C-alpha positions in Angstrom: -84.1 -50.5 -14.1 -81.3 -51.2 -16.6 -83.3 -49.5 -19.4 -83.7 -46.3 -17.3 -80.0 -46.3 -16.5 -79.0 -46.5 -20.1 -81.3 -43.7 -21.0 -79.8 -41.5 -18.2 -76.2 -42.4 -19.4 -77.0 -41.6 -23.0 -78.7 -38.3 -22.2 -75.6 -37.3 -20.1 -73.4 -37.6 -23.2 -73.0 -34.3 -25.1 -73.2 -34.2 -28.8 -69.9 -33.0 -30.3 -70.0 -29.6 -31.9 -69.3 -29.3 -35.5 -66.5 -26.9 -36.5 -67.9 -23.4 -37.0 -71.0 -24.1 -35.0 -72.5 -21.3 -32.9 -70.8 -20.7 -29.6 -67.4 -22.0 -30.7 -64.4 -19.6 -30.4 -63.3 -18.6 -33.9 -59.9 -17.2 -32.9 -58.3 -14.0 -34.4 -59.2 -12.9 -37.8 -56.7 -13.5 -40.6 -55.6 -9.9 -40.8 -54.9 -9.7 -37.1 -52.8 -12.9 -37.2 -50.9 -11.5 -40.1 -50.3 -8.2 -38.3 -49.1 -9.9 -35.2 -46.8 -12.2 -37.2 -45.2 -9.2 -38.9 -44.7 -7.4 -35.5 -43.1 -10.5 -34.0 -40.7 -10.8 -37.0 -39.9 -7.1 -36.7 -39.2 -7.4 -32.9 -37.0 -10.5 -33.3 -35.1 -8.9 -36.1 -34.5 -5.8 -33.9 -33.2 -8.0 -31.1 -30.7 -9.8 -33.3 -29.7 -6.9 -35.5 -27.8 -5.0 -32.7 -25.5 -7.9 -31.8 -24.9 -8.8 -35.5 -23.8 -5.2 -36.2 -20.9 -5.4 -33.8 -17.5 -5.5 -35.5 -16.3 -7.3 -37.3 -19.4 -7.1 -39.5 -20.5 -5.9 -42.9 -21.3 -2.3 -43.7 -24.8 -3.3 -44.7 -25.6 -4.8 -41.3 -24.0 -1.9 -39.5 -25.9 0.8 -41.4 -29.1 -1.3 -41.0 -28.7 -1.2 -37.2 -28.0 2.5 -37.3 -31.0 3.3 -39.5 -33.1 6.0 -37.9 -36.3 3.9 -38.2 -34.6 1.0 -36.4 -33.0 3.2 -33.8 -36.4 4.8 -33.1 -37.6 1.3 -32.0 -34.5 -0.2 -30.4 -33.3 2.8 -28.4 -36.5 3.5 -26.4 -36.9 -0.3 -25.7 -33.2 -0.6 -24.9 -32.7 -3.4 -27.4 -29.5 -2.0 -28.9 -27.2 -4.3 -26.9 -24.0 -5.5 -28.4 -23.4 -8.5 -26.2 -19.9 -8.7 -27.6 -18.5 -9.3 -24.0 -20.4 -12.6 -23.9 -18.5 -14.0 -26.9 -16.5 -17.2 -26.5 -13.4 -15.2 -27.3 -13.8 -11.7 -25.8 -11.8 -9.0 -27.3 -9.5 -6.4 -25.7 -10.8 -3.6 -23.4 -10.5 0.1 -24.1 -9.7 3.0 -21.9 -9.6 6.7 -22.5 -6.7 8.4 -20.7 -6.3 12.1 -20.6 -3.8 14.6 -19.3 -4.6 18.3 -18.5 -2.2 21.1 -18.9 -2.3 24.8 -17.9 -1.4 27.8 -20.1 2.3 27.5 -19.3 2.4 23.8 -20.3 2.6 22.4 -16.7 0.8 19.2 -16.2 -2.3 19.6 -13.9 -3.7 16.1 -13.7 -4.0 12.7 -15.4 -7.0 10.6 -15.3 -8.9 7.9 -17.3 -12.3 6.4 -17.8 -13.7 4.1 -17.0 -12.4 4.2 -13.5 -13.8 2.3 -10.6 -12.5 5.0 -8.2 -14.1 7.9 -10.0 -17.2 6.5 -11.6 -19.6 5.1 -9.1 -22.0 3.4 -8.7 -21.5 0.5 -11.0 -24.1 1.7 -13.5 -22.2 5.0 -13.9 -19.0 3.0 -14.5 -20.7 1.0 -17.1 -21.8 4.2 -19.0 -18.2 5.4 -19.1 -17.0 2.0 -20.2 -19.5 2.1 -23.1 -18.2 5.6 -24.1 -14.7 4.2 -24.3 -15.8 1.2 -26.4 -17.8 3.4 -28.8 -14.6 4.3 -30.6 -14.3 0.7 -31.7 -18.0 0.5 -32.9 -17.2 1.4 -36.5 -17.1 -0.9 -39.6 -13.7 -1.9 -40.9 -13.4 0.5 -43.8 -11.2 3.4 -44.9 -13.0 5.9 -42.7 -12.7 3.9 -39.5 -9.7 5.7 -38.1 -11.1 9.1 -39.1 -14.4 8.4 -37.3 -12.6 7.2 -34.2 -10.4 10.4 -34.2 -13.5 12.6 -34.7 -15.2 11.0 -31.6 -12.0 11.1 -29.5 -11.6 14.8 -30.4 -15.2 15.5 -29.1 -14.4 13.6 -25.9 -11.3 15.9 -25.4 -13.4 19.0 -26.0 -16.0 17.8 -23.4 -13.2 17.2 -20.9 -12.0 20.8 -21.4 -15.6 22.0 -20.7 -15.6 20.0 -17.4 -12.2 21.4 -16.3 -12.3 25.2 -16.7 -8.8 25.6 -15.1 -7.1 23.6 -17.9 -5.9 25.2 -21.1 -5.1 22.1 -23.0 -5.9 18.4 -22.9 -4.3 15.3 -24.5 -6.6 12.3 -24.8 -5.3 8.9 -25.7 -7.2 5.7 -26.5 -5.5 2.7 -24.8 -6.2 -0.9 -25.7 -5.9 -3.4 -22.9 -5.2 -6.9 -24.3 -6.1 -10.0 -22.4 -3.2 -12.1 -21.1 -2.3 -15.2 -23.0 -2.1 -18.6 -21.5 1.6 -18.2 -21.2 1.2 -14.9 -19.4 -1.3 -16.4 -17.0 1.0 -19.4 -16.2 3.9 -16.9 -15.7 1.9 -14.9 -13.2 1.7 -11.7 -15.4 -0.6 -9.2 -13.7 -3.5 -7.6 -15.6 -1.9 -4.1 -15.3 1.4 -5.2 -16.8 2.6 -2.5 -19.3 3.1 -5.0 -22.1 -0.7 -5.7 -22.1 -1.4 -2.0 -22.9 -1.0 -0.3 -26.2 -1.8 3.3 -27.3 -3.9 3.2 -30.4 -4.9 6.9 -30.9 -4.1 10.3 -29.5 -5.5 13.8 -29.9 -4.7 17.2 -28.4 -7.2 20.1 -28.0 -6.8 23.6 -26.5 -9.1 26.3 -25.3 -8.7 28.0 -28.7 -10.0 24.8 -30.4 -13.0 24.7 -28.0 -13.8 28.4 -28.6 -13.7 27.8 -32.4 -16.0 24.8 -32.2 -18.5 26.6 -30.0 -18.5 29.7 -32.3 -19.2 27.5 -35.3 -22.1 25.8 -33.5 -23.8 29.1 -32.8 -23.6 30.3 -36.4 -26.6 29.4 -38.7 -25.8 27.0 -41.5 -25.2 28.8 -44.8 -26.2 27.0 -48.0 -25.8 28.4 -51.5 -29.2 28.5 -53.3 -27.9 26.8 -56.4 -26.1 23.9 -54.7 -27.5 21.1 -52.5 -26.6 21.0 -48.8 -23.3 19.2 -48.1 -23.6 16.1 -46.0 -20.9 16.1 -43.4 -20.0 12.8 -41.9 -17.8 12.2 -38.8 -14.2 12.4 -39.8 -14.8 14.3 -43.1 -12.8 17.4 -43.7 -14.6 20.7 -43.1 
């Protein structure tokens, strides 16, 4: 009886398979593992590149994040988040305030964006907030102010398109600083005038808008013996 039981127990034991024996899963081929590794590194680099490109940053990182190849990947997947508002020391907020005038110089209206009363629902408000913050998304170089003025001018022209009764608009970029510890202890409200500062201002009229739209409809002219001129935002034309 004991001999039969030992034989039964020994037959129930399976012989361990040798590595590479038939029936064992071999895993992915080496070229597939290499390709997946490269794709993972590319994806992780794209995730970290957008936050690292937020100012203050180097020009190299900024232009890497704005590279057309990188943008073709990060924009459709919505990976181009700045996340600067999650920083331990969040910076000031930005608001675009504009005033509309008629042909006689009388003030028609004053508004700003983002505005919780005008931009609703919350996602729409967030889009306008990002438009206001875009004027601060430039590297700290000699062209920073020119680029910001170029973008604010385009905002002013678009405001004129949306308000056909206005003849002129003045757009201002306002910076909203966070209250200090002393301001908080003194009960300073968030809308206190001393926490606001005008950083940039432009004025555009219907004549300016007509000239811009006329230039946009003309075909580009390039002399045959000279290379095309690269026009960057803020460069004189």
